[in-house]
N, C-alpha and C positions, 0 to 999 in steps of 0.2 A: 502494499498500500504507498503511497505517497506521502510525504514527508512536507508539511511547511511552518515558515516562521510568520507566525502572526504578530503584530503591533497595535495594541491599543491605548489613548490619550485622551485621558478626559479633562480638560482645558477648563481652570476655573478664576474668578477671581480671586484676591488673594486669600489662601487656605491659614487656618488658623494655626500661628507658629510652632506652639503647643501641644500640639494633637497630629502634626504633620506625619508625623514618623509612624504614629500607631493607625491612623487611617490608609498609610501603605503596606504597612503590615497585614493592616485585616482584609485590603483588596486583594492581596499577594495570597494570605491563606483561603481566603473563602472562593478565587479562581479554580486555585488546585483544587479543592475540594468540588467546585462543580463540575472541572475536566473529570477529575475519578467519577462523578456519580454518571456520566454522560458516558463511560465511557472509553473515554478518548485520551491514549497514553503520547506523551512528551516527555522530553529529554530536562527541560528545566525552565523556569519563569525566571525572569530577572526585572525587580519592579522598583521604579526610580519615581523619586516626588521633589518638588519644589515647589515656590511659593504660589505658581499659576497652576501648577499642573503635577497630577496623578499618570504613572504610567506604567506599563506593562508589556516586558517583550517576550513572548512565548516562543521557544525553540523547541524545533523539530517536533511538531505536533501533527496526528494522525489527518487525514485528511474527511475520512467520515467513520463514524462508529462500525463495528462490524458485521455484518450480516446474520442473524440468529437466525433458529427453528424454536416458535411457541407453539406448547402441545394444547391443542382441545379437548377436551378427556369426555367420552360417551357414554353408554350404557354398558355392561358389561358385556361380553362376547357371547354369552349362554343365552341372556336376554335380548341381543341385537336380529340375530338369526336365527329362524324355524327349522325344523326337521329336516323342508328340505335346503336348506340354505341361502335361504332366500329372505333378503330384510325383513323385517317386521316393524310393528309402527313406530314403534319407541329408534329404532333405526335410523329407518325415514325422517324422521322428527326431529332427529338431531344433525341429518343432514342438509335438511332444508333450513336450517336455525345456523350453519354456516357456511350455506349456500354451495355444497359442495357436491360431485358424483360418488356411486361407488365405488368407482378405481380409486378414488383420494381416499380412502379412511384406512388408515393403519392399526394397528394394537399395540398394547404391550401390555406388564405385567404387574398390577399394582395389587402388589402382597401375593394372596394367593390367588386372587379371581384375575383373570385377563380382561381387558375392557379394549375397545374401540376407541381411537383416537383419531383428531386429525391436526397434522403437523405441518402448518402454516409457515412457510420462508417470511421472514420479515427483515427485510432489506434497511441495513443503519442508514440513519439519516446525516447527511453532511452537514463537513465544521461549518461552513457557511451559515445553515438553517439553525445552529445548535448555537452558537459563538453568541449571536447579540443577545438571547435569554441568558447564558449564563454569566456574561458581563454585567444586564440590569440587575441581578439578584443578587450578583456580588455586592454592587452600590446600593443596593435597597441594604442589607445586612449590615455596613457597614455602622460605626459603634459611633454613632454621632447625636449627642444631648442636644441639642436646637437643632432641627430640618426649618428651612425658610424654601419660601417659594418667589420666585422674580417675575417681574411684569406678567404677564396673560398663561405664563407655563403652570400646568397642576401641578407637576412632577414636584419632589421636593428634595433638596441636599444643604447642604453645608453651607456653601457659598453660591453664588449665582455661575451656572453650568453656560461656555462660550462658545466653545466648539467643542467635536469628538471627533476623533483619528481611528479609524480602523482598517489595518491593510491587512493581505493575507500577502506574505511574499512582495509580487508587483502592482496587485491589484484592491479595490478600494472593496470591501464588504459593505452592499449595500444592507444599512439597518437604520434605526429611531432608536436611539438612547439617550435620557434622559430628556426626552424631548428635543431631541435637536439629530437632523439628518449626519450620517456619518460621511466624512472623505478624509482625504489625504492630504491636506492642507492645516499644519500648525503656527504657531507663532511664536517669535521669538522674544528677545527681551525687552520690557514694557519700553524702555528709553532708547539704548543702544541700536534697537530691531524689532519696530513694532510689524511691518509690513508682514505681508504672511508668506509662509513657503511650503514648497508643494515636497512632499517626500517620494523620493525616486523608488524607491524600497523598505519594508520594514526595518532593515538594518542599516539604512543613513539617518534615524532614527538620532544616537547620540551625535554623531561629526555633524548636524547639520544644525541643535540648535547647540553645539559650541561654535560652530562661525557664526550664529545671531546673538553670542554673547550669553548661552544658558549653560550653567551644567549643570545636566537636570539628575544626577544619579547623585544621591545623598552622601551618603560615604566619603566621594571623590572630592562633594565641595568642603566637607568636616575635615577632608585629609589638606586642603589648599588653607582653610582656615588657620589650622593647627600650625600648617608650615611658616605662611605669616603672620603668626604673633608670635612665635617663638622665634622668630628673626627680627622683629623691630623689639622683643622684649632683651634680646642676645645685645642689640646694638647698645642700650644704655645700664648693659651687666646687671639685668635683674631678672625675675621668674614670672609670668603670668601665674595669676590665679583662676584656674579655668574648671568652674564646675560641671557637671556632667550636662543639668537640665539646662542650663545657662548656655554651652555649647551647643544641645542637639538644638534649643530656641533660635539661636542667631544665624546657624547652618539655616533655619529654614524659614530665617527672613530673607534671606539674600538669591537671586539668581546667580549674579554675578563677585562673588566672594573681594572683597578689594580692604585692606586690613592696613588702618590710618594710627600712627602715636600721637597723640596730643598731652597738654601736660597743665597742672593748675599749680596756681601758686605755695609755695613752701609753707606759708604761715598757716593752712590748713590742718598738716603733719601734726601740730598742736592738740586738734578733736580726737578722741577717740579713734583709731582704725576700722574699727569694726561698723563706726556709725556710716563712716565715707564709704567705707567698702561695699556697706550694704545699701546706700542709695545710689552709688553705681551701677552696681550689678542690677538690683530689680528695676529700679526706673529707667533707666538709659540702656540697659545690656551694654554694659562695656567691661571691657577684662581690664579687671584693676594689675600692676605689677608692686612687686616687693624686691628685699634685698634678702641674700642668705638667711640673715638674719630672722626674715617674715617681717621686718618693718616694711609700710607702706613707701611708696616712693610716692612723688609730685606729678607722673606719667598716669595716664589710660591709653586701650587701645580702642578703635569702634572698629568694626568691621562695617563696611558701605554697601553698597549693592550696586553703584555706577562706580568708572573707570574715569575718574575728573580730571579735565583738561589743567584744572589748576588747583590740588588736594587741598592746600594750606586753606582755602575758601572753606572747606568741610570740616580741617581740621578747628578752624578760630570757630564757627558756628559751632562746634559740638564745646567748646571751651567757654562760650559765651553761654550755650543751656544748662552746661556743670553746674558753672558757678555760682547762682543762687542755693541751688541744691545743699553744695557744701558749705555756703553763708548758714543756712539754717540749722544745719547741724552743730556749728561752729556758735553761732546766737545762743541756741538750748543748754550748751555745751558753759557757754562763761555764766549765762541767768543763775543755771542750777550752785556754779559754785558761790553765788553770795548767800547762800542758806546752808550751813554747816548740815552734815548727815544726822547727827544726832538732834538737831531740832526739828526732824520731820516727823518724829514720832507723833507729833498732833494729828497729822494728818493720815496718819497709819491708825490712828484709834478710831477716826469718820470710816473706814475700810470697812464691810463685812467679808472675814475669811470664809465665813459658812455660819446662817441662822443664828442654829443652838449651840454650835462653839465660839461665838464672838468676832472680835475686833482684826487685823494683820496685828497689830499692837499688843491682843489679849495673844496672841500667837507667838509674837517675839518675846514678850515674856515668859512664857512655858519653855520656846526652844532654849533660852537660856537659861532655865533651871536643869534644864534636861541636859544641855552640853557642861556646865559644872560637873553636874552627876556623872555622864559619860566620862569627863576629862582624865581620870585614873584609868581608864580603860584602850584609849585610845592614844594615852601617851601627850596628851595635850596639855599645855597651863592655864588651869584654873581662870585666871586674868584677863590673858586669848580669847578663851573660847569662849565669855560671857561678852565679853566686848563683842566681839564676831556676833554673837545672836543678836544683841540688838541694837546692831546695825544693819544686820544681814537684809531686812525689807525694805530699809529706809527710799532706798534707791527705785523704788516703784512710783514714787511721787515725782520723780524726778519730769522734767520737761525731755531733756533726750530718750527715757525710757515709754515714756506718753510714744511720743513719735515712730521709736523705734523701738518695739517690745521686746526683741530677741535679744538686746543690750541690757535686760534685767542680770544683777549679780555683776556684768564686765563695768558698766557704769560704775557701779558701788565701788569698785575696786580704785577706777582712774579716780574719783572721788576721796576716797580714804588717805592714796596714796598721798596725792597734795595735800591732802589734811594730816600730814606727818603720820598716818599710824604706821605700825613696821609690817614688816612681809607676811608673816602669818596672819595677823586680821583683816591685812587689803584682801591675799591672795584671795583667801578662802570666803567673801564674798562672793565671788565668781564661781569658786569650786563648788560653793553650797548646793549648785544642780546639777553638779556631776555624779554620775552619771544619767543623760538626760536618755539614752537610747541603747538598744540592747549591741555589748562590744563596744562602748563608748570607753574613751577613759576613765582614770577615778581622781580623784582630788590627791594634788601632789604633797599638800601640807595636811598635819595632824590635826591643825584648827579645822582645815575645808571639812577633814574627814568625818573631823566631830559636829560639825553644822550639818553636815550633808544628814547625817544619820539621825541627825536629833530632827531636822524638818518634817523627813520622812517618817518617823515613827509619831512623833506628834500627827500626824495627817492621818495616819492609817489606823492610830489608837481611839483619836478622836470620832472617824468616820464609823468605825465599829460601835462605838463607843453609845454613838445615836441610832445604832440599829440601821446604817445607810449601805450594808457590807455590798460589793460588786453581784451584779446578778449576770447571767450570762452573758443580757445583750449591753446593760449600764454599767459602765465603770465610770462614771465622770471626775473622780481625782485620780482617773490611772493608776489604782490601790497596782494591777498588779505589774503593772510596769516598776512601778516602786520597791514592790515587796522582792523585785529582785533584784535592782539595786541597794539596798539593806542587805541582803545575802553577802553582793559582791563586797561588798564594802567593808564588813565585819571577815568573808575568810580569806578575801585578797591582803588585807592590813594584817593578816595573823593575829586576828583579835581575840581572845579567848573568852568566850562569852555565852551564857544560853538566851536562845529567843525570849524563853520564859521574863528571864532579868531586865531584857531591854524593854519590852512590854513593863513590867512594874514600874520599872524609873521613868515610861512616858505615863503614864497613870497618877504617881505621886504627883507629877507635873502641872496634871489636868484637877488633882483633887477631888472638891465637891462638882463640880462643873458636869462629872460624868458620874450618874447614880449606881451603878449596877458595876465595881468594879472586876467580881468574879467571873462576870459571864465575855464582857470583853476582855480580859485576859486570854481567855479559852479561847476563844472564836479568834479570837485575833492572831494567839499561838498556830490555832489549829492552820487558818490561809497563809501561813508566813512557812509553815512544814508543806503545804499543801503548794508550794511556789517549787521546791525541788527539784521535781520533775520537770519544769520548764524550761528553767535555770538549765540542769547539765544536758538536757535534750539537744537546748540551740549549740552545748559544746560538743555534741558528737557524739554523748555515750548511750550506750542501751539501752532500753527500758531495766529489760532484767538489772542489769547492774545497779539500778538508782534502786531495783525494790527490794534488792539482796540485802540494801543497808538501810531503808528505809523498815524491813520489818521489823530493827533494832531500835526502831523509834530514837536516834541522840538527841542530845538537846541542845548542843550545840553547831552554829552550821559551822564552824571551821571543823570542829571532828569530824562531822556530815562529810566534808569536804577530802579527808582524809582517806575516811575510811571507802568512797567512792572512786578515790585516785588506786587504794590500794587492790579493789577488787576488778579495777579495770586492769590493772597492771598483772594480776591473777591471773584473770579470766584467758590472757596472751598463754599463758604455760603450759606444756607438751598435759602436764595429769589435770588441768583444771577439768577436763570433760568428766575425767574418772570420777577426783573430787565431789564434783558437784552430785553426779547420779548417786555416789557414795552416798553421799548428805542426804538426797532426798528418800534415801534407803532408810536410811536410820530416823529419818524425822517419822515417817509413816511407822516403822513401829515402836517408836516413844509415843507420839499422837495416842494409839492405841491401847498401849499397854501403861499404866502408875509407875513409873518410874521409883523403884524400891530407895527405902531410905540409908541411909551410911556409903562409907566406900569399898569400890571392889576388895575382897577380897581371894589375896595371891593363892593362898594353899585349895583353892577352890576352881583354880583355872586347870580343866585337863590338856585342851586340845595343845599341838603345838603354836596351830595359828593365832589362836585366843594369847597364851602366853608372849609369843614373838609383840601382839598389836600393843598390849600390857606394858613390854618393856621399852618401848618406844615412845609410847604415853609417858614413860616414868623418865625420859630421859628427855623427851624436847619439850617438857612442862617449864622447866626451872630456864630455860633458853628463851622461850615465846613467852613466857610473864613479865620480864623485865621489859619488853620490846612492844608488851600490852601498855604496861605501864608509861611508857615514853611516847605511847601513841605513834609507835613507830609501826604501824597496819603491815605497810608493802613488804617489810623485811620478815615482820612475823607470819603473813598466809606464804611468803616463800618458804619459810624453813617448814612451813606446816603441810609443803606438797611435798616432801618425802615423807611422807604416811600411804600416800597412793599404793606401795607395795604391800604393805604388811595388812592395809583394808580390804585390799581387793582377795590375799590367800584369806583372811577371817572369814568374806563372807564365802568365798569357794571351801572352806573347810570345818565351817561350825554352823552348829543349828542354834540358831537365837534361842528362838523357841521351844526350849527343851521338855521332855516330860518331868525332869526333877525341877524342883519348885525353887531347891537354893539354886541348882547348876543355871537356870533361864534367870533370877532375880539378878544373878552375880553378872552376868552375860548382859545384862539390860543397862548395870550400873556402868558399866565398860564403854557402852556406847553412848550414853548420858553425859559420861567424861566427857570423850572425844569429839559430839555434837559440842560442848560446853563451851573446849577448844576452839571452834571456827567460829561458832556464834558470839565471842567476843570483839569480831570481826563485823562480821555480816552473814545474813543467811545464802551462802552460797547454793543453798539447795534451789535457789530462785531460778538460780542461771540456766539459760538455755545454748543448748549445744547443739 
């Protein structure tokens, strides 16, 4: 069968830049699905996207569907012919219905019965007949939140459609898509080459557009931008900040990228650089430049969609536009400094944190009380912890944070420094919000760790205390994320403290504000313990490893962490599978039988295998116990792996459920001793192999 190359292009008014890539990928996926459903094979589909177009090139696609045979079933052969072999009424009715004669009737075996049938040859439809509907369906299925109609057309799309190209090799496939007649005419760059371009064939597309100043391939355009931005940054010995979302958005805004470097006055560098970077990225779509120490430089890069004869005009235009934005940030920054951070507590006293839990100033006072109690655990100095806690929320009332909410904490750090606070206190103001998301960095200072812990514990305990625990769909205070933050802050800083102690300290800071301390304690502890699974699954730990540790309900996150790491290490040992199976067997036996009091009576050990196992246990226990006491669980489990051979030999040669009651009791004691050694780390009988 012959093969063809098809080109489809939908020309539109400028498509929404934030969703251009998504639209391209969805059109690609939907078209693949449509071709497969129609039974049309192809080698590849290349998808293109630029501000004014979405396009596909389908390489080596079948000219038509394969011819098939469709079977129409009739009555059983027995009922179709009479004794003389003539058609019965049933068969005649079937032939009439199908419009066929007796010589066109076939038979087939349906289970035990032979039936008559008609095998109709169905000719496959041509590519030309199928393509328009496949493409229209793909467009209809694109993920578009708001569709619009333009002019008199009733069809809808994300932006008004201006032209449609549909070529099969050199020929136009006649069709109407999105209310537009298909043709071989496309258009180049809106300003550089606005005139119509006639495409000679489907393969001419990319080159014809490139000649008309349009790079239709998204990735190619992105690579050009990357290269130009890097070259401009290198010239001033700087590094461009290129967030991936902004990079995609800029790529989606231009057909012919031309990067230009502009500058701003150095005086603006006195303003917190996060505010300047935010305003330049979000509002102007600029790439900012920093030096090797990550300090902002007085330059930015803009990507123009025009190759100007006088680029300085574009550069000056952008500098003129950015100046008022930077001036605003500077104004807010200077205004804020007229009022010391500590004096902002009056405003915090008027800002509600949560109706039943009071204002942000109430929260600040509780965090201060809690931070003082946590300081001995985190190693922070009490005075720093208390001071940082009382200043922590003050920048929320500042002009700068009012304009740039993502600067909460960061602004506080700048103002605290200007007011002469020490590094621990100043840094803690920005660090209190860390980690912000899974895998984010943790605070670097002890004071920051203390405030980050205190803030999360206060919110968690308070929300549980008023009975507003998160439900399946509602978690307005992001307690699930916050809980994992608490577990990370404790384990990664090696803080030896139980979850219960932490919640009790938070409850003490609340005092009478919360009524039922016991219930709150139980609920909050259960919630935090329930987050272990999410935390470790995120790190790629297998569920059965987590469950093996959860079976023991360790009280402290640090202890839990050490046990998880130990079981994870143990799981990779060659003896692990056999020991897990043996532990499961032991657990099952002990679950059915009450373990007799007392310890193993050596004189009552009869078989060699049980004597050998007992001897091994006696030898290994004094080695393992100090390791357990030192919480070196990894080493303890590695040592216990040596028990594999004697345990296997024991189960091969010893009958635990002996008829003699004393023998049986002694063997159960031996198994209980063995099980006790393993479960002092985790319940490894849970491990799946």
